[in-house]
C-alpha positions, 0 to 999 in steps of 0.5 A, a space after each residue: 314845755 307842752 301846752 295841751 287844751 282839750 275840748 269835749 264835743 257831743 258826738 252821740 249823733 255821729 255814725 262814722 269816724 270821718 264825721 267825728 274827725 270833721 266835727 272835731 276840726 270844725 270845733 277847733 277852728 271856731 275856738 282857734 279864732 280867740 287865740 292871741 299872742 303878745 310878744 315884745 319887739 326886739 328893735 335889734 332883731 333881723 326884721 324892722 317894724 314898719 320897714 319889713 312888716 306892719 299891722 295886718 301882715 302875716 308874720 312867721 314866729 319861732 321861739 325855740 322849743 315853744 312855738 313855731 307859727 304863722 300869725 297875723 299882726 293885729 295890734 302894736 302897743 307902745 309902752 313908755 317908761 321914762 325915756 325908754 319906749 318898748 313895742 308889744 306885738 299882738 299876733 292872732 286873728 283879727 278882732 271882729 269889727 261891727 260889719 262882721 258882727 252884724 253879718 253873723 247876727 243876720 246870717 249873711 243877710 246884712 247889706 254891707 256898703 263900702 
């Protein structure tokens, strides 16, 4: 299965192929920030949650024939159905927090205190 996404870019003002490639890579990078993947955690698998990895870690996922990627674990959802508990792992880029949003709106002129 191949999943293909296309983005159209207004490149009328670009003069060279290198400029076009750079503009395309920039656009892909900005759109990549919105990609997340949700997976069901297999407790009998080779890696143990909270021992081998936790929220915030970059993990390597492989699904034969579908995906092979390094992504950050940004959220864990616990779902209970009767006596059974399953964990859903959400992988992707970190969601923007208030500091990131303010920084972008102020174009980097915001004062950030830690």
